[in-house]
N, C-alpha and C positions, 0 to 999 in steps of 0.2 A: 501585404506589408511589407514595405522595403526601408531598409536601415540602411546607413551607411556603414563604412569599417567602424568610422571613430566613434559612433554612438555608444558601443558599448566596450571599446575596447579591445584586449587580447581576451580572447575566451577559450574557457577549457573546456569540453565535453568529458565529464569522469564517467568512465564506463569500464566493464570487465570486473575488476576487483576479485577479491577473495571468497566470496560467498557462495552457498551451492546455487545461487542463480545467475551465477557468471555467465552462461549462454545467453541467458534470458537479457540481461545486463547489456551486451555486446550488440546483441538486436536492437535494443532500445536504443542506446548510444547512436550506432549508424545512423538510423534515422532521424535523430534529432539533429547532428552534423550535418548530415546533408541537407535538411531544411535550413538550418543558420546559414550555412555557406550559400543555399538557393536565394537567402534573404539578403546577401551582402555582408554579413558578419563576418569578422576575424574570428572563425573558431578553428580550434585543435582536437583531434583525440587524446586523450591521457587515460593511462590504464593505471591504477595504482599498484595495481599487482606486480607492475614491472618497474614502474619508477616512483623513487621517492618524493612524497606529497612536498617536501621542500623546494622541490624544482619549478613549483607552479611560482613562488617567489622568487627567485632567481631567474626565471624566464619572463619574467615581466608580466603574468597574465593577470588582470584587472577583476575578472569574475569569472564564475564555476556555474556550469549547469551540470546538476549531478543525475545524471542516468544510471547510476548505482542502484541494485536491489538488493536486501535482505540485509545479513551482518556486515560490519565495516564499511557501510555506505549510507543503508537507512537507518542506523540504531543510534546517531548521533557523534559517534566516535571521528567519521570523516568532518562533521559538522563543527565538533572542536577544532578539531585540526585547522580548519578554513579560520574559525573565529583568532586563533593565536597567530594563523599568519595575515588575518586584517583583508581577507578575500571574500566578497561577498557572492553568495551560494543562492541556488534556489531551493524552494522548497521549505520545511518546517527548520526550527532552529534546535539545540542541543537536546534542551528538555524533552520537549514535543516528539521529536525522533525517537529518543530514547523509549519513552513511555509506549509509544504507540509500536515500536517494532515487539514489545513484550507484549502479546495478546491477554496474559491475567492481568498486567498491571493498568492495562488499558480496560477491561472489565471492572476493574475497582473504581476506576475514577468514573466511568460511567454508571455505575450503580450508586456511588456516592453523591454523584448529581440528580439521582432518581431516573437514568434513561433506561430503556428496556434492552436488555440483552440475555441470553440463554443461559440459565443455570450451569453452573460449572464445579469440578473438583480439580484441583491441582495436586497431579502426583509427582514426586521426585524420581528420580532415575535410578537412587540411591535406595529407595524403598520399594522398589518394584517386586522384589523378592517375596516381600510380608504384605502386599497391597491386598485389600479385600476386593477381589470380584463382585462378590453378592452384596457388600456397601456400595460399590459404584452402579450398579445395574438397579440396585434399590432407589439409590440417591436421582440418577439420571432417565432413568430409564432404556428401553430399546426400543427403533436404533439410536446408537450414541457417534459422537464424531469423536475421534482419538486424534489430535495435532501437537506436535512441536510447540511449544509456547514463544518461539522466536524464529520460526522459517516462514517463508511464503512462497507463492506458486504453488499452492498444493503440495510440498514436497512433503514425505512422511505423513501425510492425512489418511485415514483410514474412517471410514463409515461402517461401523459394527453394528450388524444385523442379531448376530446369534451370540449368546455366551461365551460358546465353544471359541470364537472367534477373537474375544476381547484379550488375552495375553498376547497372541501376536501383533495386535493393532499397538498394545502399549511398547512392545520391544521394538517396533519398528520406527514410532516416534522417538523412543530412545534413543536410538541411534544418532537422529539428528538433534538431540538435544537434553539437556540435565532437568528440564522442568516439561511436563508433558500434559497439556490440557484436555481432561475430558468434560464433553459438554454434551448437554440435552440437544437433541436433532430436532428442532423444527422442520415439519413437514410442509411443504406449499412452495409459494413463488421466492424464485432467487431474485435480486435484482442488487444493481450497484448504482452509485450516484457519484460522481466527482464534485468538488468544492474548490472553488478557486478563491483567491483574496485573503485578508486578514482582519481579525477582529471584527467589529461590527459592519466591515465592507466584505463579510465573506458571504458567497453566494453559492447556489446549488448550479450545475448544469443540468441538462435532461435524464430522468431516470433510466436506466436500460434494464429491460430483462432480460434473463439468462436461460435458454432453454437446450440444457445439455443432453446428450443421447444417453437413456435410462436414468436422466438425472443424476450424472455422475461428471461433475465439472471439475475434473482431476487435469493433473500439469500436462497430459497427453491431450484432450482436449482444449484447454487453454490454448496452446501453441501452435500443435502440428496438426490439428485437424481441421476440415471445415464443415463439421457435422454439427458443432454447437450453432445454435440460433441465438444471435443477440438483435431483441427487440426494442428499436427506437424510434418513433415513440414506442412505449413499453406497451401500451394497449389496456394499461390499468383506468381506473376510473379516476377522473381528475383530481376530484376530491382527496382519493387514497395518493397519488402521489404528492399533491401538496404535502399531506402529513409527513411523506417519506422525505423530503426535499428540506422540511422545515426540522426532523431529526436528524439528519445528515450534518446540516450547519450546526446544528446545536452541538453535537458528538464532535466533531471537528473544532469549536471554537473553547470547548471545555478542556480539550488537552492542550490549547494555546496553539494550536497548528498554524501555518502561516503558506502563502504561496500556492500550494495546490495538496490534493489529497483525493483516496478514493474511499468510500465507505462501504462496504458489505452489508446488506439486510438480508433477512429471511423474513417473509411473509406467510404466518399462520394460517393455512388453508383453511379451519374452522372459525377462527375468531378473526381474520384479517388483521390481526396485530402485529404491526412491524418489529423485529427484534435485532438488535445491531449485534454483528458478527465481527468486526476489526477494521481497522483503517490503515489503507496504504500511504506514505507519506512521500514515496518514491515510486509512482505508480509507472506501470510499464508504455512503453510508447512504440511498441513492436507494429507491424501489420494488423496483428490481431487485437491488439490492446483495446481497451474502452474508454480511456480518456478521449484521446482522439475522435472515437467513434460518437462519443458524445456531443464533443464539441462541435464536429462537424455538423449534428442534426441541429445544433443553436446556431448555423453560421459561421462558424470560426473554423478555418482551414487548419489542416496540419503546422503549415511554417507559420502562420498567425497566432498560434497555440505557443509554438515552440517561442517564439519573439515576444509573447507576452509573460511568458514564464520567465525567461531570461529578464526582462524589463522588472521583475519582481524580486530580483535577487537582491538579498540583504544580511544583516550581521545581526543576532543577538545584542553586541555590544559595540559602541560606535565611541572610540577613544576614551576607552574603559570607563563610561557611562552607560548604565543599562538603559534602554530603550523604554 
C-alpha cells in the first residue's frame, strides 16, 4: 500500500514520552516512522518529553500517530491536548483512553456491562500499613496477581504464590502507583486479541496464544527474549476463538474505544471460560509486538497496518460539536 506525501499531510509520530514505558515507546515509534516513510508519508519523529506539544501546531503537523505507551501517552492526557490543538490522532479518544489506562475503572465498566473479568480488590498505597493480608487471600485466593492499576508492559506486576510473598508484591506495585490492583489469578491459556475500527464497524484480528517460559510473561520475556512463543493461528478450537473475538469486540465497544486496541484474556483451564484482563489502547509496535503479528496472519503487512491506523486518525470533537 503506497500513499502520496499529500495524502495525510505532515505527520508526527509521537514516541518516547515521560512514562515508565519510554524505552518500549521509542522502539514502537521508530518502527512506525520507518514504515510510514517507506510508504511515502511525510512523517517525522516527535518526543513530547523533549518538545512542547504546542510545536505540533506551530510546525503545521496535520495528524499524529500516537506510539506513546503508558501515562502521558495512553491515558487521555495527550489525546486531550491534541483535541485542544485540533490535530487528529490515532487510537481512542480522551474518555476511552483515560478509562482503559486505569485497570480498576476498566473492570468496573466491564462488570457493569456483564462482561467476565477476574475478581479483584483495590488497595490504596496509603493503606498498605493496615491492609489485611488474610482478607486479601481469603477473598482472592492464591496464587494472586498484584499490579499497579495504571502501568503497562508488566511493570510492577507480581504473581504471588505464597502468603509470605504478598507484602513485598504490594510494596513493589506501590512504588509504581498509588492504586494497587490485587486480582484473582486465572490459571490456563493466556491469549491476546487486537481490535480495529470504531463502533459497529469494530472487528477482531486473529487471536494470539502466548506460551511464556514457566508461564511467566513478564517485561523481560515480552521485549528482550525469544523464548516466549506466540501462536497464531492460536490452535484453540474454532468455536472458542469465535467466543473470544466476540468478547473482545464487546469489551472494546463498551469502553468507547476507536482506531485500534488489544485486549488481554485468560482462559480458565478447568471451565474454558474466558476472562478479560485489560485493554491496551496504544499497543506496542516493536519487533516483538503482537498487533503486527496478528495483522500479518490476517494478510496485513506492518506498513499497511501503520497506514490504515494513520488513515483512521480522528478527533472526539469537530468544530466544537461532539461526533
